[in-house]
C-alpha positions in Angstrom: -33.8 22.3 -18.2 -31.3 20.6 -20.4 -28.8 23.5 -19.8 -29.0 22.9 -16.0 -28.0 19.3 -16.5 -25.0 20.1 -18.6 -23.7 23.0 -16.5 -20.0 22.9 -15.6 -20.8 23.4 -11.9 -23.1 20.4 -11.9 -20.6 18.2 -13.7 -17.9 19.2 -11.3 -20.2 18.5 -8.3 -21.0 15.1 -9.7 -17.4 14.3 -10.3 -16.5 15.3 -6.8 -19.4 13.2 -5.4 -18.2 10.2 -7.4 -14.6 10.6 -6.2 -15.7 11.0 -2.6 -17.9 7.9 -2.8 -15.0 5.9 -4.2 -12.8 7.1 -1.4 -15.4 6.2 1.2 -16.0 2.7 -0.1 -12.2 2.2 -0.4 -11.9 3.2 3.3 -14.7 1.0 4.4 -13.1 -2.0 2.6 -9.8 -1.2 4.2 -11.5 -1.1 7.6 -13.3 -4.4 7.0 -10.0 -5.9 6.3 -8.1 -4.4 9.3 -10.9 -5.2 11.7 -11.7 -8.8 10.6 -11.3 -11.4 13.4 -8.5 -13.1 11.7 -6.5 -9.8 11.3 -7.1 -8.8 14.9 -6.0 -12.2 16.1 -2.9 -12.1 14.1 -2.1 -8.6 15.5 -2.6 -9.8 19.0 -0.5 -12.9 18.5 2.3 -10.9 16.9 2.2 -8.5 19.9 2.4 -11.4 22.4 5.2 -13.0 20.5 7.1 -9.7 20.6 6.5 -9.2 24.3 7.5 -12.8 25.0 10.7 -12.4 23.1 11.5 -9.2 24.9 10.8 -10.8 28.3 12.9 -13.9 27.5 15.8 -11.6 26.7 15.5 -9.5 29.8 14.4 -12.1 32.3 14.9 -15.6 31.1 14.2 -17.3 34.4 10.8 -15.5 34.8 9.9 -16.3 31.3 10.7 -20.1 31.8 8.8 -20.1 35.0 5.7 -18.6 33.3 6.0 -20.9 30.3 6.3 -23.9 32.6 3.3 -22.9 34.6 1.3 -22.4 31.4 2.4 -25.8 30.1 1.3 -27.4 33.3 -2.1 -25.8 33.1 -2.6 -26.9 29.6 -1.3 -30.4 30.1 -2.8 -31.1 33.5 -5.5 -33.6 32.2 -3.2 -35.6 30.0 -0.6 -35.7 32.7 -3.2 -36.9 35.2 -4.4 -39.7 32.9 -0.8 -40.7 32.3 0.0 -40.8 36.0 -3.2 -42.7 36.8 -2.4 -45.4 34.1 1.1 -45.7 35.4 0.0 -46.5 39.0 -2.1 -49.5 37.9 
């Protein structure tokens, strides 16, 4: 029985198993990092920034119109409060 435990084939198989397990866990850790919410959000924001830069270079007026519309949507409530205070 002791000979079976110390056979070269068994030792080689155990070494391969250990190496495969380490590769698997390394890959899992890499995927956890790449698929974390923060990493995904960073990737999306970088993609949006690249597209915005590209659009601004090709069509500056369209980019300005879209940015202005987005700004108005975001600032509609503060602007409404400011205008209502101003009328009083």
